Steps between C-alpha positions, in 0.01 A plus 500: 500500500273464804348843440411415139330176608294691753396759240398222258294325769320818599436590136352156426289511814360840405437388141309196626295713736413744221392214271289352779325834549445535126332159494275592791402831340426324169263259675712188463410382848140444387611255232718309745225491763244372247732223380586399857134475597423288192788262571392457862140436400609243240716319755212474745268394220261794517590667170 
């Protein structure tokens, strides 16, 4: 039972890491960065 839980955790961790890398390769970080900058500028009143 303990071994199967460990395998599931490692598998999910690896799957999450792979999806994170796929998002970075696809350029998703640029979209997030742009939105974050716009939100910050709106909060300060610049944008």
